[in-house]
NULOVEX-785527 format. One record per residue (C-alpha): residue in three letters; chain; residue number from 1; x, y, z. Coordinates in steps of 0.5 Angstrom, whole numbers, plus 500, padded with zeros to 3 digits. Example, Ala and Ser with C-alpha at 12.3 -4.5 7.8 and 13.67 -1.06 7.14 Angstrom:
<rs>
+-----+-------+-----+-----+-----+-----+
: res : chain :   n :  px :  py :  pz :
+-----+-------+-----+-----+-----+-----+
: ALA :     A :   1 : 525 : 491 : 516 :
: SER :     A :   2 : 527 : 498 : 514 :
+-----+-------+-----+-----+-----+-----+
</rs>
This chain:
<rs>
+-----+-------+-----+-----+-----+-----+
: res : chain :   n :  px :  py :  pz :
+-----+-------+-----+-----+-----+-----+
: MET :     A :   1 : 436 : 190 : 959 :
: ILE :     A :   2 : 430 : 194 : 962 :
: LYS :     A :   3 : 426 : 197 : 956 :
: HIS :     A :   4 : 425 : 205 : 957 :
: ASN :     A :   5 : 420 : 206 : 952 :
: VAL :     A :   6 : 415 : 212 : 951 :
: VAL :     A :   7 : 409 : 211 : 955 :
: HIS :     A :   8 : 405 : 217 : 955 :
: ILE :     A :   9 : 406 : 224 : 951 :
: GLU :     A :  10 : 403 : 231 : 954 :
: ILE :     A :  11 : 401 : 236 : 949 :
: PRO :     A :  12 : 400 : 243 : 951 :
: ALA :     A :  13 : 393 : 246 : 948 :
: LYS :     A :  14 : 389 : 253 : 949 :
: ASP :     A :  15 : 383 : 248 : 950 :
: PRO :     A :  16 : 384 : 241 : 952 :
: GLN :     A :  17 : 377 : 239 : 950 :
: ILE :     A :  18 : 378 : 242 : 943 :
: ALA :     A :  19 : 385 : 240 : 942 :
: GLY :     A :  20 : 382 : 233 : 943 :
: LYS :     A :  21 : 376 : 234 : 938 :
: PHE :     A :  22 : 381 : 236 : 933 :
: TYR :     A :  23 : 386 : 230 : 934 :
: GLU :     A :  24 : 380 : 225 : 934 :
: LYS :     A :  25 : 378 : 227 : 927 :
: LEU :     A :  26 : 385 : 228 : 924 :
: PHE :     A :  27 : 388 : 221 : 927 :
: GLY :     A :  28 : 382 : 217 : 930 :
: TRP :     A :  29 : 384 : 217 : 937 :
: MET :     A :  30 : 380 : 216 : 942 :
: VAL :     A :  31 : 379 : 222 : 947 :
: SER :     A :  32 : 376 : 223 : 954 :
: SER :     A :  33 : 376 : 228 : 958 :
: VAL :     A :  34 : 378 : 227 : 966 :
: PRO :     A :  35 : 373 : 230 : 970 :
: GLY :     A :  36 : 375 : 236 : 975 :
: MET :     A :  37 : 381 : 237 : 971 :
: ASN :     A :  38 : 382 : 241 : 964 :
: TYR :     A :  39 : 386 : 235 : 962 :
: SER :     A :  40 : 384 : 230 : 956 :
: MET :     A :  41 : 387 : 223 : 955 :
: TRP :     A :  42 : 388 : 220 : 948 :
: ASP :     A :  43 : 389 : 213 : 946 :
: ALA :     A :  44 : 392 : 212 : 939 :
: GLU :     A :  45 : 391 : 205 : 936 :
: GLU :     A :  46 : 398 : 203 : 936 :
: GLY :     A :  47 : 404 : 206 : 940 :
: PRO :     A :  48 : 403 : 210 : 947 :
: GLY :     A :  49 : 397 : 215 : 949 :
: GLY :     A :  50 : 397 : 221 : 952 :
: ALA :     A :  51 : 394 : 227 : 954 :
: PHE :     A :  52 : 392 : 235 : 952 :
: THR :     A :  53 : 394 : 239 : 958 :
: GLU :     A :  54 : 392 : 247 : 959 :
: ILE :     A :  55 : 397 : 252 : 956 :
: THR :     A :  56 : 400 : 256 : 962 :
: GLN :     A :  57 : 406 : 260 : 963 :
: GLU :     A :  58 : 410 : 254 : 966 :
: ASN :     A :  59 : 407 : 249 : 961 :
: PRO :     A :  60 : 407 : 254 : 954 :
: ALA :     A :  61 : 405 : 251 : 947 :
: GLY :     A :  62 : 411 : 247 : 944 :
: LYS :     A :  63 : 413 : 244 : 951 :
: VAL :     A :  64 : 411 : 237 : 949 :
: LEU :     A :  65 : 413 : 232 : 955 :
: LEU :     A :  66 : 415 : 225 : 954 :
: TYR :     A :  67 : 414 : 220 : 960 :
: ILE :     A :  68 : 419 : 214 : 959 :
: LYS :     A :  69 : 417 : 208 : 963 :
: SER :     A :  70 : 422 : 207 : 969 :
: GLU :     A :  71 : 423 : 201 : 973 :
: ASP :     A :  72 : 426 : 205 : 978 :
: ILE :     A :  73 : 425 : 212 : 978 :
: GLU :     A :  74 : 430 : 215 : 983 :
: ALA :     A :  75 : 436 : 210 : 980 :
: ASP :     A :  76 : 434 : 213 : 973 :
: LEU :     A :  77 : 434 : 220 : 976 :
: LYS :     A :  78 : 441 : 219 : 979 :
: LYS :     A :  79 : 444 : 217 : 973 :
: ALA :     A :  80 : 441 : 223 : 969 :
: ALA :     A :  81 : 444 : 227 : 974 :
: SER :     A :  82 : 451 : 224 : 973 :
: LEU :     A :  83 : 450 : 225 : 966 :
: GLY :     A :  84 : 449 : 232 : 966 :
: GLY :     A :  85 : 442 : 232 : 967 :
: LYS :     A :  86 : 438 : 236 : 972 :
: ILE :     A :  87 : 433 : 233 : 977 :
: LEU :     A :  88 : 427 : 237 : 977 :
: SER :     A :  89 : 422 : 233 : 981 :
: HIS :     A :  90 : 423 : 226 : 985 :
: ARG :     A :  91 : 419 : 220 : 985 :
: GLN :     A :  92 : 411 : 223 : 986 :
: GLU :     A :  93 : 405 : 219 : 986 :
: ILE :     A :  94 : 399 : 220 : 981 :
: THR :     A :  95 : 393 : 218 : 985 :
: ASN :     A :  96 : 390 : 212 : 982 :
: TYR :     A :  97 : 395 : 211 : 976 :
: GLY :     A :  98 : 403 : 211 : 979 :
: TRP :     A :  99 : 409 : 215 : 980 :
: PHE :     A : 100 : 413 : 220 : 976 :
: GLY :     A : 101 : 419 : 224 : 977 :
: LEU :     A : 102 : 422 : 229 : 972 :
: PHE :     A : 103 : 429 : 231 : 970 :
: LYS :     A : 104 : 432 : 236 : 965 :
: ASP :     A : 105 : 437 : 233 : 960 :
: PRO :     A : 106 : 443 : 237 : 958 :
: SER :     A : 107 : 440 : 241 : 952 :
: GLY :     A : 108 : 434 : 243 : 957 :
: ASN :     A : 109 : 428 : 239 : 955 :
: THR :     A : 110 : 424 : 236 : 961 :
: ILE :     A : 111 : 423 : 229 : 961 :
: ALA :     A : 112 : 418 : 225 : 965 :
: LEU :     A : 113 : 420 : 218 : 968 :
: TYR :     A : 114 : 414 : 214 : 970 :
: THR :     A : 115 : 412 : 207 : 973 :
: GLY :     A : 116 : 405 : 205 : 973 :
: MET :     A : 117 : 401 : 202 : 979 :
: ASN :     A : 118 : 401 : 196 : 974 :
: PRO :     A : 119 : 408 : 195 : 971 :
: MET :     A : 120 : 406 : 189 : 967 :
: ALA :     A : 121 : 400 : 193 : 963 :
: ASP :     A : 122 : 405 : 199 : 961 :
: HIS :     A : 123 : 408 : 199 : 954 :
+-----+-------+-----+-----+-----+-----+
</rs>
């Protein structure tokens, strides 16, 4: 059976660098800013890592985005839609990292599906 584990979590923040420093001090996470983007990646010792994204109108505070490992993004999107979800974005590339697709579940939560460039390294 395919494991659909959480592999990445994005948390909106007014200032991703300040949020990174807060969580680094609070939890001891390793945090690094992505050059050229207002995006700070974090890595917890165990479990999935994630990032702090900038709060915008489309990405408000409280809208945490989970990325779920998928071996076949399009098949999983199709299945989500058949179960009452809504496809928001078909498979797209994240340069140098992998691919993602987005759907809303029947309750309106946005969920991302993710396949890394090196699927064996994904959790």
